[in-house]
C-alpha positions as CSV (number, residue, x, y, z in Angstrom):
1,M,127.4,106.2,103.1
2,T,129.0,109.0,104.9
3,K,132.5,107.5,105.1
4,R,132.3,106.4,101.4
5,T,131.3,109.9,100.3
6,R,134.1,111.6,102.2
7,R,136.6,109.3,100.5
8,L,135.1,110.1,97.2
9,A,135.6,113.9,97.7
10,V,139.4,113.2,97.6
11,T,138.9,111.2,94.4
12,V,136.9,114.0,92.8
13,A,139.5,116.7,93.7
14,A,142.1,114.5,92.0
15,A,139.9,114.1,88.9
16,L,139.3,117.8,88.6
17,A,143.1,118.5,88.8
18,A,143.7,116.0,86.0
19,T,141.4,117.8,83.7
20,G,142.8,121.2,84.5
21,L,139.6,122.3,86.2
22,T,139.0,123.4,89.7
23,A,135.8,123.7,91.7
24,S,135.9,127.5,91.4
25,T,136.6,127.7,87.7
26,A,134.3,124.8,86.7
27,Y,131.1,126.7,87.6
28,A,132.0,130.3,86.9
29,D,130.6,130.6,83.4
30,G,126.9,131.0,83.8
31,P,123.7,129.2,84.8
32,E,124.9,125.7,83.9
33,Q,126.1,124.0,87.0
34,I,127.1,120.6,85.6
35,V,130.7,120.0,84.4
36,N,130.9,117.5,81.5
37,G,127.3,116.4,81.5
38,T,127.5,115.1,78.0
39,F,130.5,112.7,78.6
40,D,131.9,113.5,75.1
41,N,135.5,113.6,76.5
42,G,135.5,111.1,79.3
43,H,133.7,111.4,82.6
44,A,135.8,113.5,85.0
45,P,134.8,114.9,87.4
46,W,132.0,112.4,87.9
47,W,132.6,109.7,90.4
48,G,131.3,106.3,91.4
49,T,131.4,104.2,94.5
50,A,134.1,101.6,94.8
51,N,131.9,98.7,93.8
52,I,131.2,100.1,90.3
53,T,133.4,101.0,87.3
54,L,132.5,104.1,85.3
55,D,132.8,103.7,81.5
56,S,132.2,106.7,79.1
57,S,133.7,105.1,76.0
58,S,130.3,105.1,74.3
59,G,129.7,108.8,74.8
60,Q,127.4,108.0,77.7
61,L,128.4,107.4,81.3
62,C,127.6,103.7,82.0
63,A,128.2,101.4,85.0
64,D,127.3,97.8,85.8
65,I,125.4,97.9,89.1
66,P,126.0,94.8,91.3
67,G,123.1,92.8,92.7
68,G,122.7,91.9,96.3
69,T,123.0,95.4,97.7
70,V,120.7,96.5,100.5
71,N,120.5,100.3,100.5
72,A,120.0,102.7,97.5
73,W,123.3,104.5,98.5
74,D,125.3,101.2,98.3
75,A,125.9,102.1,94.6
76,I,126.2,105.8,93.6
77,V,127.2,107.9,90.6
78,G,127.6,111.6,91.2
79,I,129.3,114.9,90.9
80,N,130.4,117.2,93.7
81,D,130.8,120.9,94.4
82,I,127.5,122.1,92.9
83,P,126.6,125.6,94.0
84,L,123.0,126.5,94.7
85,V,121.5,130.0,95.3
86,S,118.7,130.5,97.7
87,G,115.4,131.3,96.0
88,E,116.8,130.3,92.6
89,T,114.7,127.9,90.4
90,Y,116.7,125.3,88.6
91,A,115.9,123.1,85.6
92,Y,117.3,119.7,86.1
93,K,117.4,117.4,83.1
94,F,119.1,114.1,82.1
95,F,118.7,111.1,79.8
96,A,119.1,107.6,81.4
97,T,118.6,103.9,80.7
98,G,118.3,100.9,82.9
99,T,118.7,97.3,81.7
100,P,116.7,95.6,83.0
101,A,114.2,98.3,84.0
102,R,115.0,99.6,87.5
103,V,113.7,102.4,89.9
104,A,116.5,104.5,91.3
105,K,116.9,107.8,93.0
106,A,118.0,111.1,91.4
107,L,119.0,113.6,94.1
108,V,120.3,117.1,94.5
109,Q,121.6,117.4,98.1
110,I,124.3,118.9,100.4
111,G,127.6,117.1,99.9
112,A,128.2,116.4,103.5
113,D,126.5,115.0,106.6
114,P,123.5,115.2,107.1
115,W,123.1,115.0,103.3
116,T,120.0,117.2,103.3
117,Q,118.0,116.7,100.0
118,Y,116.8,119.8,98.2
119,F,115.4,117.8,95.2
120,G,114.5,114.1,95.0
121,A,112.9,112.0,92.3
122,T,112.5,108.2,91.9
123,P,112.4,107.6,88.1
124,E,112.1,104.2,86.6
125,F,114.9,103.7,84.1
126,S,114.0,101.5,81.1
127,P,116.2,99.7,78.5
128,S,115.1,102.1,75.7
129,G,115.8,105.2,77.8
130,N,113.9,108.4,78.6
131,D,114.5,112.1,78.9
132,Y,113.7,113.3,82.5
133,S,113.0,116.9,83.3
134,Y,112.3,118.6,86.7
135,T,112.4,122.0,88.3
136,F,113.0,122.9,91.9
137,T,113.7,126.0,93.9
138,S,116.7,125.9,96.3
139,P,115.9,127.0,99.9
140,V,119.6,127.6,100.7
141,D,122.8,129.1,99.5
142,L,125.2,126.3,99.0
143,T,128.7,125.8,97.6
144,N,129.1,122.0,98.3
145,G,126.0,120.6,96.6
146,Q,125.9,117.1,95.0
147,V,124.0,115.7,92.1
148,V,123.9,112.0,92.8
149,F,122.1,108.9,91.4
150,Q,121.6,106.3,94.1
151,L,121.4,103.0,92.3
152,G,121.8,100.2,94.9
153,G,119.2,98.1,96.7
154,S,118.6,95.6,93.9
155,A,118.8,91.9,94.4
156,E,119.8,91.4,90.7
157,P,122.6,93.2,88.8
158,W,121.6,95.8,86.1
159,R,123.3,98.3,83.8
160,F,122.8,102.1,84.2
161,C,123.7,104.7,81.5
162,L,123.5,108.4,81.8
163,D,123.8,111.3,79.3
164,N,123.0,115.0,78.8
165,V,122.9,116.0,82.4
166,S,122.0,119.6,83.0
167,L,121.3,121.7,86.0
168,A,120.7,125.3,85.0
169,G,119.4,128.3,87.0
170,G,117.0,130.9,85.7
171,A,114.2,128.4,85.2
172,V,110.5,129.0,85.7
173,A,109.0,126.9,88.4
174,E,106.6,124.2,87.2
175,P,103.9,124.1,89.9
176,Y,102.7,120.7,91.0
177,V,99.1,120.3,90.1
178,P,97.4,117.2,91.5
179,D,94.9,115.3,89.3
180,T,91.7,115.8,91.3
181,G,89.4,114.2,88.7
182,P,85.8,115.2,88.4
183,R,84.6,118.2,90.4
184,V,81.9,116.2,92.2
185,R,83.5,114.7,95.3
186,V,81.8,111.7,96.9
187,N,82.6,108.9,99.4
188,Q,84.0,106.6,96.7
189,V,83.4,103.5,98.9
190,G,79.8,104.0,99.7
191,Y,76.9,105.3,101.8
192,V,74.8,103.4,104.3
193,P,71.2,103.1,103.0
194,D,69.5,104.8,106.0
195,G,72.4,107.1,106.7
196,P,73.4,110.6,105.6
197,K,74.5,111.0,102.0
198,N,76.4,114.2,101.1
199,A,78.8,115.2,98.4
200,T,80.7,118.3,97.5
201,L,80.7,120.1,94.2
202,V,83.6,122.3,93.3
203,T,82.3,125.1,91.0
204,E,82.6,128.7,90.1
205,A,78.8,129.1,90.3
206,T,77.4,131.0,93.3
207,T,73.8,130.0,92.9
208,A,72.1,126.6,93.2
209,L,72.7,124.1,90.5
210,P,70.7,121.0,89.5
211,W,72.1,117.5,90.3
212,Q,71.2,114.0,89.4
213,L,71.8,110.6,91.0
214,K,72.2,107.8,88.5
215,N,72.3,104.1,89.0
216,A,74.8,101.7,87.4
217,A,72.6,101.6,84.2
218,G,72.7,105.3,83.9
219,A,69.1,105.9,84.8
220,V,68.3,108.9,86.9
221,V,66.9,107.8,90.3
222,A,67.0,111.1,92.2
223,N,67.6,114.7,91.6
224,G,67.6,118.1,93.3
225,K,69.4,121.4,93.8
226,T,72.9,122.0,95.3
227,A,73.4,124.3,98.3
228,P,76.0,126.9,97.7
229,R,78.6,127.1,100.6
230,G,81.0,129.8,99.4
231,V,84.7,129.5,99.6
232,D,86.0,126.6,101.8
233,A,89.0,127.8,103.8
234,S,90.5,124.4,104.1
235,S,90.9,124.1,100.3
236,G,90.5,127.6,98.8
237,Q,87.7,126.2,96.6
238,N,84.2,127.6,96.0
239,V,81.9,124.7,96.7
240,H,78.3,123.5,96.9
241,T,76.8,120.7,99.0
242,I,74.7,117.9,97.4
243,T,72.4,116.0,99.8
244,F,70.6,112.9,98.7
245,D,69.6,111.3,102.1
246,R,66.2,110.3,100.9
247,Y,67.4,107.8,98.4
248,T,67.9,104.5,100.3
249,K,68.0,101.7,97.7
250,A,71.1,99.5,98.0
251,G,73.2,99.0,94.9
252,A,76.6,99.4,93.3
253,G,78.0,101.8,90.7
254,Y,76.0,104.9,91.5
255,T,77.2,108.3,90.3
256,L,76.3,111.9,90.9
257,V,76.1,114.4,88.0
258,A,76.2,118.2,88.5
259,D,77.6,121.2,86.6
260,G,78.6,119.0,83.7
261,E,80.7,116.7,85.9
262,T,80.1,113.0,86.8
263,S,81.5,111.7,90.1
264,R,83.6,108.7,90.6
265,P,81.3,105.6,91.3
266,F,80.2,104.6,94.7
267,D,77.9,102.0,96.4
268,I,74.9,102.3,98.7
269,G,75.3,99.5,101.2
270,A,77.0,98.6,104.4
271,G,79.1,95.4,103.8
272,Y,82.3,97.2,103.3
273,W,82.5,98.3,106.9
274,E,82.7,94.7,108.0
275,Q,85.6,94.1,105.6
276,L,87.3,97.3,106.7
277,R,87.0,96.2,110.4
278,L,89.1,93.2,109.5
279,D,91.5,94.8,107.0
280,A,92.4,97.6,109.3
281,L,93.3,95.1,112.0
282,K,95.1,92.7,109.6
283,F,97.5,95.5,108.9
284,Y,99.2,94.8,112.3
285,Y,100.3,91.3,111.5
286,T,102.5,92.5,108.6
287,Q,103.9,95.2,110.9
288,R,105.2,92.6,113.4
289,S,108.8,92.6,114.4
290,G,110.7,89.5,115.5
291,V,108.7,86.9,113.7
292,E,108.4,85.5,110.1
293,I,105.4,86.9,108.3
294,L,103.8,83.9,106.6
295,D,102.9,84.3,103.0
296,S,100.2,81.6,103.6
297,L,98.5,84.1,105.9
298,R,99.2,87.3,103.9
299,P,99.8,86.3,100.3
300,G,102.3,88.7,98.7
301,Y,103.5,90.0,102.1
302,G,105.6,87.1,103.5
303,R,109.1,88.0,104.7
304,P,111.7,86.7,107.0
305,A,111.7,87.6,110.7
306,G,113.2,91.0,111.3
307,H,115.6,92.0,114.1
308,V,116.2,88.6,115.5
309,G,120.0,88.7,115.2
310,V,120.4,86.8,112.0
311,A,123.2,88.5,109.9
312,P,123.4,91.2,108.7
313,N,120.7,92.1,111.3
314,Q,121.9,92.8,114.8
315,G,118.6,92.0,116.4
316,D,116.5,93.1,119.3
317,T,117.1,90.1,121.6
318,S,119.9,91.8,123.6
319,V,119.8,95.5,123.0
320,P,122.2,97.9,124.8
321,C,121.4,101.5,125.8
322,Q,122.8,104.5,124.1
323,P,126.2,105.4,125.5
324,G,125.9,106.7,129.1
325,V,122.3,105.7,129.6
326,C,122.6,102.2,131.2
327,D,124.9,99.3,131.5
328,Y,122.5,96.5,130.9
329,T,120.8,95.0,127.8
330,L,117.1,94.0,127.3
331,D,115.3,91.6,125.1
332,V,112.9,93.9,123.4
333,S,112.1,91.6,120.4
334,G,108.6,91.5,119.1
335,G,106.1,94.3,119.0
336,W,105.0,96.3,116.0
337,Y,107.3,98.4,113.8
338,D,105.9,101.9,114.5
339,A,105.5,103.2,111.0
340,G,107.5,103.0,107.7
341,D,110.8,102.6,109.6
342,H,112.2,99.9,111.9
343,G,111.7,101.9,115.2
344,K,109.5,100.9,118.1
345,Y,108.2,103.6,120.4
346,V,106.4,103.1,123.7
347,V,104.3,106.3,123.4
348,N,103.0,105.5,120.0
349,G,102.6,101.8,120.8
350,G,100.7,102.8,123.9
351,I,97.8,104.7,122.3
352,S,97.7,102.1,119.5
353,V,97.3,99.0,121.7
354,A,95.0,101.0,124.0
355,Q,92.6,101.8,121.1
356,M,92.7,98.2,119.9
357,M,91.8,96.9,123.4
358,S,89.2,99.7,123.6
359,E,87.6,98.4,120.3
360,Y,87.2,95.1,122.0
361,E,85.9,96.5,125.3
362,R,83.2,98.6,123.7
363,S,82.1,96.2,121.0
364,R,78.4,95.6,120.7
365,K,79.1,92.4,118.7
366,P,82.2,90.8,120.3
367,W,81.7,87.6,118.2
368,K,82.8,89.7,115.2
369,L,86.2,89.9,116.8
370,K,86.3,86.2,117.8
371,D,89.1,83.7,117.5
372,G,89.9,83.1,113.8
373,T,88.7,86.3,112.3
374,L,92.1,87.9,111.5
375,A,94.0,84.9,110.1
376,I,97.1,85.3,112.3
377,P,99.4,82.6,113.7
378,E,97.5,82.6,117.0
379,S,94.1,81.9,115.4
380,G,92.6,78.8,116.9
381,N,93.8,79.4,120.5
382,K,90.4,80.2,121.8
383,V,91.3,83.9,122.4
384,P,89.8,86.6,120.3
385,D,92.2,87.4,117.5
386,I,92.1,91.2,118.2
387,L,93.4,90.4,121.7
388,D,96.1,88.1,120.4
389,E,97.3,91.0,118.1
390,A,97.1,93.5,121.0
391,R,99.2,91.1,123.2
392,W,101.9,91.0,120.6
393,E,102.5,94.7,121.2
394,Q,101.7,94.7,124.9
395,E,104.4,92.0,125.5
396,F,106.9,94.4,123.9
397,L,105.8,97.3,126.0
398,L,106.3,95.2,129.1
399,S,109.8,94.3,128.0
400,M,110.8,98.0,127.8
401,Q,110.4,98.4,131.6
402,V,113.6,99.1,133.5
403,P,114.5,96.0,135.6
404,A,114.4,95.9,139.4
405,G,117.6,96.9,141.1
406,E,118.5,99.6,138.5
407,A,118.4,103.3,139.2
408,L,115.2,104.0,137.4
409,A,113.5,100.6,138.1
410,G,109.9,100.5,137.0
411,M,110.3,103.3,134.4
412,A,110.0,102.4,130.7
413,H,112.5,103.2,128.0
414,H,111.1,105.7,125.6
415,K,112.0,103.9,122.4
416,I,114.4,101.4,120.6
417,H,115.6,101.9,117.0
418,D,118.6,102.0,114.7
419,E,121.7,104.1,115.7
420,T,121.3,106.0,112.4
421,W,118.6,106.4,109.7
422,T,118.2,103.8,107.0
423,G,117.0,104.3,103.5
424,L,114.2,103.1,101.4
425,P,113.4,100.3,100.6
426,L,114.9,98.1,103.3
427,L,113.2,94.9,104.5
428,P,113.5,94.5,108.3
429,H,115.7,91.4,108.2
430,L,118.3,93.2,106.0
431,D,118.7,96.1,108.4
432,D,122.3,96.0,109.5
433,R,122.4,99.0,111.9
434,K,123.2,98.8,115.6
435,R,120.0,98.9,117.7
436,E,119.9,101.0,120.9
437,L,117.6,101.6,123.9
438,H,117.0,105.3,124.5
439,P,116.6,106.8,127.9
440,P,113.5,106.1,130.0
441,S,110.8,108.8,130.1
442,T,107.9,109.6,132.3
443,A,105.6,109.7,129.3
444,A,106.6,106.1,128.2
445,T,106.3,104.9,131.8
446,L,102.7,106.2,132.1
447,N,101.8,104.7,128.7
448,L,102.9,101.4,130.1
449,A,101.0,101.9,133.3
450,A,97.8,102.8,131.3
451,T,98.0,99.9,128.8
452,A,99.1,97.3,131.3
453,A,96.2,98.3,133.6
454,Q,93.8,98.0,130.7
455,A,95.3,94.6,129.7
456,A,94.9,93.3,133.2
457,R,91.1,93.5,133.0
458,V,90.8,92.7,129.2
459,F,92.9,89.5,129.4
460,K,91.7,88.3,132.8
461,R,89.1,85.8,131.4
462,Y,91.6,84.4,128.9
463,D,94.9,84.3,130.7
464,Q,94.9,85.2,134.4
465,Q,98.7,84.9,134.7
466,F,99.2,87.4,131.9
467,A,96.6,89.7,133.4
468,A,98.3,89.6,136.8
469,R,101.7,90.2,135.2
470,N,100.3,93.3,133.5
471,L,98.7,94.6,136.7
472,A,101.9,94.3,138.6
473,A,103.8,96.1,135.8
474,A,101.2,98.8,135.8
475,K,101.5,99.4,139.5
476,R,105.3,99.5,139.3
477,A,105.2,101.9,136.4
478,W,102.8,104.2,138.2
479,A,105.0,104.3,141.3
480,A,108.1,105.0,139.2
481,A,106.4,107.8,137.3
482,K,105.3,109.4,140.5
483,A,108.8,109.2,141.8
484,H,110.2,110.6,138.6
485,P,107.4,112.9,137.3
486,D,109.4,115.1,134.9
487,V,111.8,112.8,133.0
488,L,111.1,114.1,129.5
489,A,112.2,112.8,126.2
490,D,114.8,114.9,124.4
491,P,113.3,116.6,121.4
492,A,116.7,116.5,119.7
493,D,116.9,112.7,120.0
494,A,115.8,112.2,116.4
495,T,118.7,110.4,114.7
496,G,117.7,107.0,113.5
497,G,114.1,107.4,114.7
498,G,111.5,110.0,115.7
499,A,111.9,111.9,119.0
500,Y,108.3,111.7,120.2
501,S,109.0,114.3,122.8
502,D,106.3,115.7,125.1
503,A,106.8,118.7,127.4
504,D,103.6,118.1,129.4
505,V,102.8,114.6,130.8
506,S,100.0,115.6,133.2
507,D,97.5,114.2,130.6
508,E,99.4,110.8,130.7
509,F,99.2,110.8,134.5
510,Y,95.4,111.3,134.2
511,W,95.0,108.6,131.6
512,A,97.1,106.1,133.6
513,A,95.2,106.9,136.8
514,A,91.9,106.3,135.0
515,E,92.9,102.9,133.7
516,L,94.3,101.8,137.1
517,Y,91.1,103.0,138.8
518,I,88.8,101.3,136.4
519,T,90.7,98.0,136.8
520,T,91.3,98.1,140.6
521,G,88.8,100.6,142.1
522,A,91.6,101.7,144.5
523,K,91.3,104.9,146.4
524,E,94.8,106.2,145.4
525,Y,93.9,106.3,141.7
526,R,90.4,107.7,142.4
527,D,91.8,110.5,144.5
528,F,94.4,111.3,141.8
529,I,91.7,111.5,139.1
530,L,89.5,113.8,141.1
531,A,92.4,116.1,141.9
532,S,93.7,116.2,138.3
533,P,92.9,119.5,136.4
534,H,92.2,117.3,133.4
535,H,89.2,115.7,135.1
536,T,87.1,118.9,134.9
537,S,88.9,120.8,132.1
538,D,87.9,120.8,128.5
539,V,89.9,117.9,126.9
540,W,88.2,118.1,123.5
541,R,90.8,119.9,121.4
542,E,89.7,121.2,118.0
543,R,92.7,119.3,116.6
544,G,91.7,116.0,118.3
545,F,93.6,113.7,120.6
546,D,96.7,111.7,119.8
547,W,99.8,110.1,121.4
548,G,100.9,113.5,122.8
549,S,97.5,114.4,124.1
550,T,95.9,111.5,125.9
551,A,93.6,112.9,128.6
552,A,90.7,112.1,126.3
553,L,91.5,108.4,126.5
554,G,91.0,108.5,130.2
555,R,87.8,110.6,129.9
556,L,86.3,108.2,127.4
557,D,87.0,105.1,129.4
558,L,85.8,106.7,132.6
559,A,82.5,107.6,130.8
560,T,81.9,104.2,129.3
561,L,83.3,101.5,131.5
562,P,81.9,100.6,135.0
563,N,83.4,102.5,137.9
564,K,82.3,104.3,141.0
565,L,83.5,107.8,140.5
566,P,81.3,110.2,142.5
567,D,80.9,112.6,139.5
568,R,80.6,110.0,136.7
569,A,77.4,111.5,135.4
570,R,79.2,114.7,134.8
571,V,82.0,112.8,133.0
572,R,79.5,111.1,130.7
573,A,77.8,114.5,130.0
574,S,81.1,116.0,129.1
575,V,81.6,113.4,126.3
576,L,78.3,114.5,124.8
577,E,79.5,118.1,125.0
578,G,82.6,117.2,123.1
579,A,80.6,115.3,120.5
580,E,78.3,118.3,120.1
581,R,81.3,120.5,119.3
582,Y,82.6,118.1,116.7
583,L,79.1,117.7,115.2
584,A,78.9,121.5,114.9
585,T,82.3,121.4,113.0
586,I,80.9,118.8,110.6
587,K,77.8,120.9,110.0
588,A,79.7,124.1,109.3
589,H,82.4,122.5,107.1
590,P,81.7,122.4,103.4
591,Y,83.4,119.0,103.2
592,G,81.7,117.6,106.3
593,M,84.9,117.3,108.3
594,P,85.0,117.1,112.2
595,Y,88.4,118.8,112.0
596,A,88.9,122.5,111.3
597,P,91.9,124.0,113.0
598,S,91.3,127.7,113.6
599,D,94.7,128.5,112.0
600,N,93.9,126.3,109.0
601,Q,97.2,124.5,109.5
602,F,96.7,120.8,109.1
603,D,98.7,118.6,111.5
604,W,101.0,115.7,110.8
605,G,98.7,112.7,110.7
606,S,95.6,114.9,110.3
607,N,93.6,111.9,109.1
608,Q,94.1,110.2,112.4
609,L,92.8,113.3,114.2
610,V,89.8,113.4,112.0
611,I,88.9,109.9,113.0
612,N,89.7,110.4,116.7
613,N,87.2,113.2,116.7
614,L,84.7,110.8,115.3
615,V,85.6,108.3,118.1
616,V,84.3,111.0,120.5
617,I,81.1,111.3,118.6
618,A,80.7,107.5,118.4
619,T,81.2,107.3,122.1
620,A,78.4,109.8,122.6
621,Y,76.2,107.5,120.6
622,D,77.2,104.6,122.8
623,L,76.2,106.7,125.8
624,S,73.0,108.2,124.5
625,G,71.8,106.1,121.5
626,R,71.0,109.4,119.7
627,A,70.9,108.9,115.9
628,K,72.6,112.3,115.2
629,Y,75.8,111.0,116.6
630,R,75.7,107.9,114.4
631,D,75.0,110.1,111.4
632,G,77.9,112.4,112.4
633,V,80.3,109.5,112.3
634,L,79.1,108.3,108.9
635,E,79.3,111.8,107.4
636,G,82.8,112.4,108.9
637,M,84.1,109.2,107.3
638,D,83.0,110.5,103.9
639,Y,86.1,112.8,103.9
640,I,88.5,109.8,104.5
641,F,87.0,107.9,101.5
642,G,87.1,110.6,98.9
643,R,84.8,113.5,99.8
644,N,87.8,115.8,100.0
645,A,89.6,118.4,97.9
646,L,91.9,115.9,96.4
647,N,89.0,113.5,95.4
648,M,90.8,110.4,96.7
649,S,90.4,107.8,99.4
650,Y,93.1,107.8,102.0
651,V,92.7,104.1,102.7
652,T,94.6,101.6,100.6
653,G,92.3,99.4,98.5
654,Y,89.1,101.4,99.3
655,G,87.8,103.6,96.5
656,E,88.4,104.0,92.8
657,V,91.3,106.3,93.4
658,A,93.1,105.6,96.8
659,S,96.4,106.1,98.4
660,K,98.8,103.3,97.7
661,N,102.3,104.6,98.0
662,Q,102.4,105.2,101.8
663,H,105.9,105.8,103.1
664,S,107.4,102.4,104.1
665,R,110.6,100.5,103.8
666,W,109.0,97.2,103.0
667,Y,105.7,98.1,101.3
668,A,107.8,99.9,98.7
669,R,106.5,98.9,95.3
670,Q,106.9,102.4,94.0
671,L,110.7,102.0,94.4
672,N,111.0,98.2,93.8
673,P,108.4,96.3,91.7
674,D,109.3,93.1,93.6
675,L,107.8,94.6,96.8
676,P,104.1,95.1,97.5
677,N,102.1,98.3,98.2
678,P,100.7,98.6,101.7
679,P,98.0,96.0,102.4
680,N,94.3,96.9,102.0
681,G,93.0,98.9,104.9
682,T,96.1,101.0,105.5
683,L,95.4,104.7,106.4
684,A,97.7,107.4,105.0
685,G,98.7,110.2,107.3
686,G,97.0,112.9,105.2
687,P,97.4,116.6,104.6
688,N,100.1,118.2,106.7
689,S,100.6,122.0,106.3
690,W,104.2,121.8,107.7
691,I,105.4,119.6,104.7
692,Q,108.7,118.6,106.5
693,D,110.1,116.2,103.9
694,P,112.0,117.3,100.8
695,L,109.6,115.9,98.3
696,A,106.6,117.7,99.9
697,Q,108.6,120.9,100.1
698,Q,109.5,120.6,96.4
699,K,105.9,119.8,95.2
700,L,103.6,121.4,97.8
701,R,105.2,124.7,98.5
702,G,102.5,127.2,99.4
703,C,99.8,124.5,99.7
704,V,96.5,125.3,101.4
705,G,95.1,122.8,104.0
706,Q,93.7,119.8,102.2
707,F,96.1,120.2,99.3
708,C,99.2,119.6,101.6
709,Y,99.3,115.9,100.7
710,I,101.0,113.8,98.0
711,D,100.7,110.0,97.5
712,D,104.4,109.4,97.2
713,I,106.6,107.0,99.2
714,E,109.2,109.7,99.7
715,S,106.7,112.1,101.4
716,W,107.1,110.8,104.9
717,S,105.5,113.9,106.4
718,T,102.2,113.6,104.5
719,N,102.0,110.0,103.5
720,E,103.4,107.8,106.2
721,L,101.5,104.9,107.7
722,T,101.6,104.2,111.4
723,I,100.2,101.9,114.0
724,N,98.5,104.7,115.8
725,W,96.7,105.9,112.7
726,N,95.3,102.5,111.8
727,A,94.1,101.9,115.4
728,P,91.3,104.5,115.3
729,L,90.4,103.5,111.7
730,A,89.8,99.9,113.0
731,W,87.9,101.3,116.0
732,I,85.5,103.4,113.9
733,A,85.1,100.7,111.3
734,A,84.0,98.3,114.0
735,F,81.6,100.9,115.5
736,I,79.9,101.4,112.2
737,A,79.9,97.7,111.3
738,D,78.2,96.9,114.6
739,L,75.4,99.2,113.7
């Protein structure tokens, strides 16, 4: 893309000269920024990539777009040297057709590397044509902007036509207003018959209002008064709480009515938790790298093996390091693609596989996770499917360890991904970028030590050789990390994949020591645990634990799994203390959330943090058997399934209105109707106050808390899917299903 666009800049300059225009005179006459947007007299200074021919003889700019291209930018029509003024709002309009219908990208961006987008849309062009109209506010002053239409990525050829293109300043911004549906917000999936049942009413009223619960036939089966809660800081809404715990009759199609509004329908029952337990885990098979995904096992999701070295793919079977990092190659095929891209990261894979193995270790009904439950290729091998799936990732983590004889032997490479970013959509087997190992890090090494130690005990009854291999790798990783305690990932290493940097790895040391001690009982690890500041400090962050904050993983396992720590009673008591804190947050929150950052700034992947806080509460139930902890988990999950400001479920396939356009290069139906949406049971990242992606910055500017989310494939900062977000979803679904 970059080389092609640089060549086109020369072509554009020549075209301008031929028309008697220059970049400076072309845009000097007022708010209209587009030269020759009507194509009445040819099409200069518009340009196209070398694989298409522009034709303006009809009074429109048309081009036949070839099939068989991989990336959206493999075929482009555009115009260069568009100036933008910081803070100025622009009206962007055009007419376009696509024959046959095709989704493409309309972008306003900087006309040079890194091609930063300041506006992006993905309209579907139809044979009859449509007028498209948008507004956006430029965040920068720019003289070398581009208006481009990225038209590639289609298997079949098609014809694109464009007319009446306008980009004019002085516009009035059109605020993005999400459709939040009825003002009664419920768990759209359902409530457990003997569990808590709460809903939230958005209203201007400040005094109690009547509510009614209706069954599927419309009959009133319960009623009461709302409880005013005032203005909720996380949404800016004035809200009331509706509580209908006393109604326990199972059934489908219930609705709540209050303040003239009728909620979306929901069930009272429990069966869906069992299905979610399976769906949330089945997600991982279609995330696998290095193997064909069989359509017979996942209808509609079959695809060729990715990154096995079949052209144009360069593969993961012999991957070199970045220049200057090492002089060897590793076979790091397999594992799970981390998220919506083709990267694989040890620190994200670590917490994911750890929580998957933890789900198995804590299960009250292990037969629910038995062989054959997940319909994966390994089903039928007499090993629980959940462990077969975990092994797929654990094998990859083991392969990332630096070989013996090398300078950093025993350490683990931080990540492996493409040399440069790829676009959307892009199936894994079509990725043609060079793959690279990135430098080892202490954080990755300790993730390997922790998960390998856990795998050593979990797999011992099923495969003693694999268990022994993991234990040996864990001990090597631990020794290497102690010898190199401050090898940190570079936060600037974010080209082609995420950086996943972490400036403090003391929590990873604590987690790894905990897993090694639980598995071996060795004095070295016990002494390290007892000396660690994380052992007695408060590890229960208000924001929750995640890949960058892992001390809680060690604390939870030390509390629940057999070991001989001298202060184990205190460790167990500390879990209950953390659970009490999150219960208090649920009680105080008008939407019943266990997550309420004091600065009201929602984190990237906030939904995962919500659920990880519920994992702490659920563990308190495992330790104590107190019903209040079970009820806290149930109420906290209401938020995920629709009792939220946006009135939507964040889990694909669960709820009447649910996320379905999570950011992914192969679950990309929003961009290509030949591809699927993410499979049922896929968790969206959720509200993120920092809105790092261009689409979120365009649509969600000034958003408050819960409103910092949009269900769009281009919003990678609010709507990505990842392996470490689905892991706690599967864990908590199994916890509830077991009850």
